[in-house]
N, C-alpha and C positions, 0 to 999 in steps of 0.2 A: 504494500500500500504506500502511496506517495505521502511524504511528510509535508504538512502545512506549516509554513513559517509565518507567524503573526507578529503584530507590533509588540505583544507581550514577550515574545522570544527575544526581540531586539532590546527591549527595556531591561530584561534580565541580564543580557550580555553587558549592557552599559553599567548596570548596578554592580556587576562583578568586576568593574574596572577593566573590561576587555574592549578592544577596538575592532576586532575581527570576529564575525560570526560565520563559521564554516558550515555549509550545507551541501547536500548531494545534488547532482544535476537533475535528479528525479523530483526534488523538492518543488513545491509550489509556494511562491513568495507573494503574499498579499500586497495590494497597494498601500495599505496602512503600515505594513512592515517596512516597505521602501521609504515612506515618508518619515517614519520614526528613525530609520537608519540615518537619513540625511540630517535630521534635527539633532540626533545624539552623537553624530560622528562615528557611527559603527559601519564598518565595511562588510557587506555580505559577499563572501567568497564561495564560489561553486567549486567543489572538488569532484573531479571526474571519477566515474565508476568504471571498473575494468570489465564488468559483466557484458558479454556480447548479446544477451537476450533482454535488453532494456525495452520496456513498452514504449510505443510511439506516443507523441503528444496527442494524436487523434484518439487514443484510448482512454481519455480522461473520464474518471468515474463521475457520473451525474450527481451522486449524493455529495461528493467532495466539491464539485462545482457549485452546488446549491449552498453549501456551507460557506464557501468563499464569498458568494454574492451577499449572503446574509450578514457576514462580518463587515463587508464594505458598506452596506446600507446602514448598519448600526453606527459605524465609524463616522459616516457623513452626517447623520442626524444629531449626534451628541456633540455638545461643546467640547473643545479640546482641553484635556487636562494639562495643567502646568507641568512642563518637563524639567527635571532637575538639570543643573548645569553639567556639562560633560567634563569629567575630571580624570586625571591620571594620578595614581597613588602609589607610593613606595611603602614597603612594610615599616620603614623607620618613622613614618608619619608625614613625610613630605607629600604635598598635593599640588597639582597644577590644574587650574580651571582654564579650559580652552575658550578664549574669547570669541573665536570664529563661530562657535556653536551656541552662544549665549542669547537667550530669548527673554526679554524683560516682560513682566506681567503688569496688568493694571493694578494700581494701589488705590484702594477705596478709602477716601478721607471722610466720606459722608457728604461731600459737596460734589454734585455731578459736574460742576464747572471746572474742577481741578483736573488737570491732565498730567498725572504722575505715573510713572512706571518704575518697577523695582525688581531686583533679583538678588536674593541672598546667595552669596558665593560660598561662605563657610559658616556653619551654624554652631551652636553651643556644644554640640557633641564633638565637633571637630576642633574647635578652638574654645576651650572651657571658659576663658575670661571675657570673650566678646563675640559679637556678630559682625560679619564683614559682607559688604555688597555694593551693588551699583544702583544708582537712581537717576532718572531723568525727570525734569520738569519742563513743561511747554506752555508758555503764555498762562502762567499760574501764579496766584497769591495763596500760599499755604501757611496757615498758622498752627503751631502745635506746641505743647509743653513737653520737654524732654524728661524722661524718667531716669536717665543716666547720662554720664558724660559722653559726648559724641565728637568725633573728628571727621571732617569732610574735606576731601581734596577735589578741587574743581578741575575736571578733565577737559571740558569744552564749555564755552559760553561765558556769560556774565550773570552773576547772581546778586540780588540785593537782599541784605539781611537786616531786619529791623527788630529792635528790642527796646521796650520802654520809650517809644517815639524817637529813638536814635537809630539812624540807618547807616549801613556800611556796604561797600561794593566789593565783591570778590570776583576775580576773573580767572580764566584758565591758568593753572600753575599756582594759584593761591590755596592756602589751607585754612579752614575754620576750626576753631575749638568752641564747642557749645557746652557750657556746664550743665550738670543735672538740674532739673526743675526750672530751667529758663523757658519763658514763653517767647517764642521767636517766630517772625514771619519771613518766609523765604519767597521771593518773587522774581519773575523774569518776564520780559515782554517778548522774548524769543524762545530759545531752548537751551537748557543747561544739563550737562551730564556730570555727575559727581560720584566719587568713590567714598564710601562711609565705613567707619569703624565705631562701634558703640557697645 
């Protein structure tokens, strides 16, 4: 029977910190698996089988085909789940997040006018003392009260930071330190990308 390669197989490969998923040439790879492979940086590699009596593509099992179509329909109808960042990890603890595969997600501030996206790169399980990530703001005025100290490095754009009616401007290359419990408004008339540690 032919093996069905799904998006779940690709995600399992990525979660195991592997970048190549080996499949036999008999395997059927779903469109969802191909999409997940692109997003997670997993290469699906076909290994040739030496058996001379391989079934032809025309002998596809109708039940298997129905299963593939069903999976594709479910995949297209459901909202996409946030994907974890693609990481390479060494047993010593060293980790590399691949920026080329990074997909930021909408950050819900409670205000539908805010246009903020975020992606946590390293969480508390990986870095016990802090959380690390990337955030973008686009034509947004966002006010929040920090619960802990935060450091923001401006990667792109210009950010205005206001606290107690005093405003400061931070540009690409600048670093902000925001103390815990400060109420601060971050705003931009264009787009800003920042790297945060908190």
